Steps between C-alpha positions, in 0.01 A plus 500: 500500500808271562484572864134399507582179314781431741260536797250265325765236436625513848149449627439212271827339609396552867164332441662216312740441795211524749327218305813287510547557871136424589507190281809371667353567841195303408704223358642433842182303576397364163613391151482725193263284331248579777567884507238716357580840349213660708686384810806689384329815387292513817825482709654790311171706493456528124218399262532140349525662163811677603676163528495459113703825452789316650448124430316285260410230764599367844738286310664797346527657844658177618754508231590849612540376849740237380712764341490714817586199710783347285611766253714682755674185635719437195806676655440321832475162335826556315664598816410179682727300253761767459850339460638731783588327821554150603215234470389544862497872473285479186250269668473726798461815281238324300284396795546846660369679194200257467413543872519877466275502193242277681507734804445811284265359242291210651187577303692477168669181607157341601338609173782346288501182698114462478451596133802324353284189473174688533176494277571829296706388191636843388634549855657153511667565157616845625666345805649219289643767255657699782656181651638405162656839481646452852638168396677648182644779716629248762647279228686808362650558846572136554684498165756753628620274772817274428299207654272520190788438253399208270129506583254480217236788459226263593660377815565864611139588435390193695724603794351854482142370522616306805612811664198706418268223606697483835476878555120482434460207746705658765293823472177313526612315811645808662160662456318213660737509786445863561132445529516279810289632799789536754819683473713217632331266266560738208863526591546116519312434177712770320809350636403159381425630149822697486701180595308282256551747214873531585534128478307477169709769334821336631378178342432665157848655534667164575319352207614786278863444600488130393269510209774450242677222694 
């Protein structure tokens, strides 16, 4: 009996993941507010009623996509502001990690960039909550750095939000750069985004060093 239940559970999880994957693919060309569950189930090859065994609505599916896209990023986000290495090394490491993530998960990055200010409230709230968690984790890392000595909790959180927003902006710009029609153009645009992000993060770092002056 337990073996049979295990097979059923595995099949249920497989179908759920297939629905998430199909929705993510469909969302490359449209927003979540325009996505119909019949589109998703048709892409997977299951009946529309099967959708409700996994999600209450397309909004619920969108929230699950937010968790899939952002939930696993917490260790990476903390690494980007790790206190190890000099400032230039930290900036280079941060941008490299962001670039690798964009290259590996472009559909997830596109989904978050589009739906962060999209028309589906539960999804906007889920993204906001995840970003708030990122900010708290970044704040905890920043607090370990001697440069943060004397900073108030509010100011540390403000700085953490600056870093998180910068990471999101860089990811979105890198994604746009990688979608150029020609390889040479993509390389030029990517280089420009990387240089801009480097300067912006240096500026945040300089402001941080002199905040208490």
